[in-house]
C-alpha positions in Angstrom: 26.5 -65.9 -2.9 23.2 -67.7 -3.4 21.5 -64.4 -4.2 24.1 -63.6 -6.9 23.6 -67.0 -8.5 19.8 -66.7 -8.4 19.8 -63.2 -9.8 22.2 -64.3 -12.6 20.0 -67.3 -13.5 16.9 -65.2 -13.4 18.6 -62.6 -15.7 19.6 -65.3 -18.1 16.2 -66.8 -18.2 14.5 -63.5 -18.8 17.0 -62.5 -21.5 16.1 -65.7 -23.3 12.4 -64.8 -23.3 12.9 -61.9 -25.6 14.5 -63.9 -28.4 12.1 -66.9 -28.2 9.6 -67.3 -31.0 7.0 -70.0 -31.1 7.1 -72.5 -34.0 4.8 -71.5 -36.8 4.3 -74.2 -39.4 4.3 -73.5 -43.1 0.7 -73.1 -44.3 -0.4 -73.6 -47.9 -3.9 -72.7 -49.2 -5.6 -72.8 -52.5 -4.6 -74.5 -55.8 -0.9 -75.4 -55.9 0.1 -73.9 -59.2 2.8 -75.8 -61.0 4.5 -74.1 -63.9 4.6 -77.3 -65.9 0.8 -77.7 -65.6 0.2 -74.1 -66.5 2.4 -74.4 -69.6 0.1 -77.2 -70.8 -2.8 -74.7 -71.0 -3.8 -74.0 -74.6 -6.3 -71.4 -75.9 -9.4 -73.3 -77.1 -9.3 -75.9 -74.4 -12.7 -76.7 -72.9 -13.5 -76.2 -69.3 -13.4 -79.9 -68.4 -9.9 -80.3 -69.9 -8.8 -77.3 -67.7 -10.4 -79.0 -64.6 -8.6 -82.2 -65.4 -5.3 -80.3 -65.7 -5.5 -77.9 -62.8 -8.4 -79.0 -60.6 -11.4 -76.9 -59.7 -10.7 -73.2 -59.2 -10.7 -71.8 -55.7 -12.8 -68.8 -56.6 -15.9 -68.8 -58.7 -17.3 -65.5 -59.8 -21.0 -65.6 -59.2 -21.7 -62.8 -61.7 -19.4 -64.2 -64.5 -19.2 -67.9 -64.8 -16.7 -67.6 -67.6 -14.1 -66.2 -65.2 -12.1 -68.8 -63.2 -9.6 -67.7 -60.5 -6.9 -70.0 -59.1 -5.2 -68.5 -56.0 -2.3 -70.0 -54.1 -1.0 -68.6 -50.8 1.9 -69.9 -48.7 2.6 -68.6 -45.2 5.9 -69.2 -43.5 6.4 -67.5 -40.2 5.2 -63.9 -40.5 5.6 -63.8 -44.3 2.8 -64.6 -46.7 3.3 -65.1 -50.5 0.7 -65.3 -53.2 0.3 -66.5 -56.8 -2.7 -65.9 -59.1 -4.0 -67.4 -62.3 -7.1 -66.1 -63.9 -8.7 -67.9 -66.9 -11.3 -66.4 -69.2 -13.7 -68.6 -71.1 -16.2 -67.9 -73.9 -18.7 -70.5 -75.0 -16.9 -73.1 -72.8 -13.5 -72.5 -74.5 -10.4 -71.0 -73.0 -9.8 -67.6 -74.6 -7.4 -65.7 -72.3 -4.9 -66.6 -69.5 -3.8 -64.0 -67.0 -0.8 -65.1 -65.0 0.8 -63.6 -61.9 2.9 -66.5 -60.9 5.9 -64.7 -59.4 5.7 -65.4 -55.7 5.0 -61.9 -54.3 5.0 -61.1 -50.6 1.6 -59.9 -49.3 1.6 -57.1 -46.7 -0.6 -57.4 -43.7 -3.5 -55.0 -43.7 -3.3 -52.1 -41.3 -5.9 -52.3 -38.5 -8.9 -50.0 -38.9 -9.0 -47.2 -36.3 -12.3 -46.7 -34.6 -13.1 -43.0 -35.2 -16.4 -43.1 -33.4 -15.0 -43.9 -30.0 -16.7 -41.8 -27.3 -14.5 -39.9 -25.0 
């Protein structure tokens, strides 16, 4: 009788292990892009006005200082979502805004296979 109870309990405990997932907190990185703030962007704004509105960009292009990239990623569990905003300046004035603000799911990259493995 004891063996049956122990085996049943062990089976239940092991069955629970398969469905258990550790808690993964929501992670946000980059500039939080609010639609209301982005709607205040106007062509002809100077760079300081843009910084006051959106903050400093996350990515600065070393080769093109007139290109500012704001990136926002949010990870919840195993899903990652990304939003992008790219601003183009000329002579210190905003001339073009590229928006990709629809929250799109980012796929995980596939691992690289080592083709040079010796056998």
